[in-house]
N, CA and C atoms as an extended XYZ file, in Angstrom:
222
Properties=species:S:1:pos:R:3:atomname:S:1:resname:S:1:resid:I:1 pbc="F F F"
N       144.516      104.773       20.846 N   MET     1
C       143.417      105.417       21.524 CA  MET     1
C       142.072      104.907       21.019 C   MET     1
N       142.040      104.352       19.823 N   SER     2
C       140.757      103.889       19.285 CA  SER     2
C       140.236      102.677       20.049 C   SER     2
N       141.154      101.892       20.656 N   GLY     3
C       140.712      100.759       21.464 CA  GLY     3
C       139.944      101.212       22.679 C   GLY     3
N       140.388      102.319       23.284 N   LEU     4
C       139.688      102.877       24.440 CA  LEU     4
C       138.326      103.415       24.030 C   LEU     4
N       138.262      104.108       22.885 N   ASN     5
C       136.986      104.625       22.410 CA  ASN     5
C       136.008      103.497       22.126 C   ASN     5
N       136.503      102.411       21.573 N   GLN     6
C       135.653      101.256       21.276 CA  GLN     6
C       135.131      100.642       22.573 C   GLN     6
N       135.981      100.559       23.592 N   THR     7
C       135.557      100.011       24.881 CA  THR     7
C       134.503      100.899       25.530 C   THR     7
N       134.699      102.203       25.470 N   VAL     8
C       133.726      103.134       26.043 CA  VAL     8
C       132.390      103.019       25.316 C   VAL     8
N       132.431      102.902       24.007 N   LYS     9
C       131.190      102.754       23.236 CA  LYS     9
C       130.465      101.456       23.601 C   LYS     9
N       131.224      100.386       23.773 N   ARG    10
C       130.604       99.105       24.150 CA  ARG    10
C       129.991       99.169       25.553 C   ARG    10
N       130.711       99.792       26.486 N   LEU    11
C       130.177       99.922       27.848 CA  LEU    11
C       128.934      100.798       27.876 C   LEU    11
N       128.952      101.886       27.116 N   ALA    12
C       127.780      102.758       27.050 CA  ALA    12
C       126.593      102.019       26.436 C   ALA    12
N       126.853      101.261       25.388 N   GLY    13
C       125.788      100.470       24.764 CA  GLY    13
C       125.225       99.421       25.712 C   GLY    13
N       126.110       98.784       26.470 N   ALA    14
C       125.650       97.790       27.443 CA  ALA    14
C       124.825       98.454       28.544 C   ALA    14
N       125.252       99.623       29.005 N   GLY    15
C       124.488      100.344       30.030 CA  GLY    15
C       123.115      100.750       29.535 C   GLY    15
N       123.058      101.255       28.322 N   ILE    16
C       121.763      101.644       27.742 CA  ILE    16
C       120.886      100.412       27.573 C   ILE    16
N       121.487       99.296       27.168 N   GLY    17
C       120.715       98.057       27.027 CA  GLY    17
C       120.131       97.589       28.347 C   GLY    17
N       120.915       97.676       29.409 N   VAL    18
C       120.423       97.286       30.736 CA  VAL    18
C       119.285       98.208       31.170 C   VAL    18
N       119.422       99.507       30.910 N   LEU    19
C       118.353      100.439       31.264 CA  LEU    19
C       117.069      100.129       30.499 C   LEU    19
N       117.198       99.845       29.216 N   ILE    20
C       116.018       99.514       28.410 CA  ILE    20
C       115.362       98.239       28.928 C   ILE    20
N       116.171       97.238       29.252 N   LEU    21
C       115.619       95.986       29.779 CA  LEU    21
C       114.932       96.190       31.133 C   LEU    21
N       115.514       97.041       31.981 N   SER    22
C       114.893       97.257       33.293 CA  SER    22
C       113.567       97.998       33.167 C   SER    22
N       113.484       98.949       32.253 N   VAL    23
C       112.212       99.651       32.045 CA  VAL    23
C       111.195       98.709       31.399 C   VAL    23
N       111.648       97.864       30.481 N   ALA    24
C       110.740       96.919       29.824 CA  ALA    24
C       110.220       95.866       30.801 C   ALA    24
N       111.011       95.522       31.818 N   ALA    25
C       110.604       94.506       32.785 CA  ALA    25
C       109.730       95.077       33.895 C   ALA    25
N       109.643       96.387       33.974 N   GLU    26
C       108.905       97.021       35.066 CA  GLU    26
C       107.428       96.596       35.153 C   GLU    26
N       106.701       96.479       34.046 N   PRO    27
C       105.294       96.060       34.162 CA  PRO    27
C       105.119       94.650       34.737 C   PRO    27
N       106.137       93.816       34.599 N   PHE    28
C       106.050       92.440       35.079 CA  PHE    28
C       106.536       92.292       36.521 C   PHE    28
N       107.093       93.354       37.093 N   ALA    29
C       107.672       93.282       38.430 CA  ALA    29
C       106.643       93.524       39.523 C   ALA    29
N       105.469       93.952       39.173 N   GLY    30
C       104.437       94.185       40.173 CA  GLY    30
C       104.723       95.396       41.040 C   GLY    30
N       105.142       96.486       40.417 N   VAL    31
C       105.446       97.715       41.146 CA  VAL    31
C       104.141       98.335       41.629 C   VAL    31
N       104.090       98.674       42.909 N   THR    32
C       102.905       99.281       43.488 CA  THR    32
C       103.085      100.788       43.565 C   THR    32
N       102.146      101.525       43.000 N   ALA    33
C       102.222      102.984       43.028 CA  ALA    33
C       101.687      103.492       44.357 C   ALA    33
N       102.416      104.414       44.959 N   HIS    34
C       102.001      104.982       46.231 CA  HIS    34
C       101.542      106.424       46.097 C   HIS    34
N       102.045      107.142       45.071 N   ALA    35
C       101.740      108.560       44.955 CA  ALA    35
C       101.165      108.922       43.595 C   ALA    35
N       100.813      107.971       42.782 N   GLY    36
C       100.236      108.258       41.480 CA  GLY    36
C       101.283      108.347       40.389 C   GLY    36
N       102.201      109.305       40.508 N   ILE    37
C       103.215      109.497       39.471 CA  ILE    37
C       104.217      108.341       39.446 C   ILE    37
N       104.432      107.704       40.574 N   ASP    38
C       105.393      106.602       40.596 CA  ASP    38
C       104.837      105.331       39.956 C   ASP    38
N       103.631      105.375       39.467 N   GLY    39
C       103.073      104.257       38.726 CA  GLY    39
C       103.350      104.343       37.235 C   GLY    39
N       103.876      105.469       36.774 N   TRP    40
C       104.188      105.637       35.356 CA  TRP    40
C       105.335      104.730       34.946 C   TRP    40
N       105.268      104.253       33.719 N   LEU    41
C       106.319      103.400       33.186 CA  LEU    41
C       107.619      104.197       33.062 C   LEU    41
N       108.679      103.688       33.627 N   GLY    42
C       109.982      104.324       33.549 CA  GLY    42
C       110.232      105.392       34.590 C   GLY    42
N       109.279      105.603       35.496 N   PHE    43
C       109.448      106.651       36.510 CA  PHE    43
C       110.678      106.407       37.365 C   PHE    43
N       110.878      105.174       37.792 N   HIS    44
C       111.992      104.876       38.689 CA  HIS    44
C       113.338      105.076       37.999 C   HIS    44
N       113.426      104.779       36.716 N   ALA    45
C       114.667      105.005       35.976 CA  ALA    45
C       114.943      106.502       35.841 C   ALA    45
N       113.925      107.276       35.528 N   VAL    46
C       114.093      108.729       35.391 CA  VAL    46
C       114.408      109.353       36.740 C   VAL    46
N       113.736      108.903       37.786 N   PHE    47
C       113.979      109.447       39.120 CA  PHE    47
C       115.400      109.127       39.591 C   PHE    47
N       115.858      107.916       39.326 N   GLY    48
C       117.214      107.535       39.696 CA  GLY    48
C       118.250      108.352       38.943 C   GLY    48
N       118.024      108.573       37.648 N   PHE    49
C       118.949      109.391       36.862 CA  PHE    49
C       118.969      110.824       37.378 C   PHE    49
N       117.799      111.387       37.655 N   ALA    50
C       117.730      112.758       38.168 CA  ALA    50
C       118.414      112.860       39.536 C   ALA    50
N       118.254      111.858       40.376 N   ALA    51
C       118.905      111.868       41.681 CA  ALA    51
C       120.423      111.840       41.531 C   ALA    51
N       120.943      111.068       40.588 N   CYS    52
C       122.385      111.026       40.351 CA  CYS    52
C       122.890      112.371       39.846 C   CYS    52
N       122.142      113.005       38.952 N   VAL    53
C       122.540      114.318       38.444 CA  VAL    53
C       122.584      115.331       39.583 C   VAL    53
N       121.577      115.307       40.451 N   VAL    54
C       121.551      116.241       41.583 CA  VAL    54
C       122.725      115.975       42.521 C   VAL    54
N       123.049      114.713       42.772 N   MET    55
C       124.184      114.396       43.652 CA  MET    55
C       125.502      114.899       43.069 C   MET    55
N       125.685      114.754       41.759 N   VAL    56
C       126.917      115.241       41.125 CA  VAL    56
C       126.989      116.758       41.225 C   VAL    56
N       125.887      117.444       40.971 N   LEU    57
C       125.887      118.904       41.048 CA  LEU    57
C       126.148      119.393       42.471 C   LEU    57
N       125.556      118.748       43.460 N   VAL    58
C       125.788      119.125       44.856 CA  VAL    58
C       127.245      118.862       45.236 C   VAL    58
N       127.808      117.752       44.776 N   ALA    59
C       129.204      117.438       45.073 CA  ALA    59
C       130.136      118.471       44.452 C   ALA    59
N       129.839      118.905       43.239 N   ARG    60
C       130.673      119.942       42.608 CA  ARG    60
C       130.553      121.250       43.361 C   ARG    60
N       129.363      121.579       43.817 N   LEU    61
C       129.164      122.807       44.585 CA  LEU    61
C       129.919      122.735       45.907 C   LEU    61
N       129.848      121.596       46.585 N   LEU    62
C       130.600      121.418       47.822 CA  LEU    62
C       132.103      121.500       47.579 C   LEU    62
N       132.552      120.925       46.475 N   GLY    63
C       133.963      120.995       46.136 CA  GLY    63
C       134.424      122.422       45.920 C   GLY    63
N       133.562      123.235       45.354 N   PHE    64
C       133.902      124.643       45.150 CA  PHE    64
C       134.115      125.343       46.487 C   PHE    64
N       133.278      125.057       47.460 N   PHE    65
C       133.381      125.715       48.762 CA  PHE    65
C       134.454      125.096       49.669 C   PHE    65
N       134.732      123.812       49.508 N   LEU    66
C       135.643      123.123       50.415 CA  LEU    66
C       137.067      122.982       49.892 C   LEU    66
N       137.319      123.364       48.657 N   LYS    67
C       138.662      123.169       48.106 CA  LYS    67
C       139.668      124.096       48.798 C   LYS    67
N       140.903      123.620       48.855 N   ARG    68
C       141.996      124.360       49.495 CA  ARG    68
C       143.114      124.569       48.472 C   ARG    68
N       144.039      125.450       48.791 N   GLU    69
C       145.192      125.666       47.929 CA  GLU    69
C       146.018      124.399       47.864 C   GLU    69
N       146.865      124.287       46.835 N   ASP    70
C       147.698      123.087       46.681 CA  ASP    70
C       148.632      122.868       47.865 C   ASP    70
N       149.197      123.927       48.436 N   GLY    71
C       150.121      123.785       49.535 CA  GLY    71
C       149.504      124.035       50.904 C   GLY    71
N       148.214      123.807       51.030 N   TYR    72
C       147.497      124.126       52.265 CA  TYR    72
C       148.020      123.345       53.464 C   TYR    72
N       148.334      122.075       53.278 N   TYR    73
C       148.739      121.234       54.407 CA  TYR    73
C       150.260      121.193       54.590 C   TYR    73
N       151.013      121.942       53.806 N   ASP    74
C       152.480      121.936       53.938 CA  ASP    74
C       152.966      122.812       55.069 C   ASP    74
C-alpha cells in the first residue's frame, strides 16, 4: 500500500507545482481585467477551484435527491 501512497503524494506534488507555475506565469500572459477583481494575481486559479468545489457539492446534493433503492430497476 505504500507504493500507492507514494504515487498519490507525487501526483499531488505535481498538481501543486503546475498550479504554482500557472499563477506565476499569469503576469506574463497579458490577462485583461474586465471587472476589477479578475485582475488580481491568482484570481483565475481561486475562481476555478471554487467552481469545482461548487460543482462537487451540487452533484452530491443532486445525488441525494435522485438516488434510488438498490433493487429499483428489478
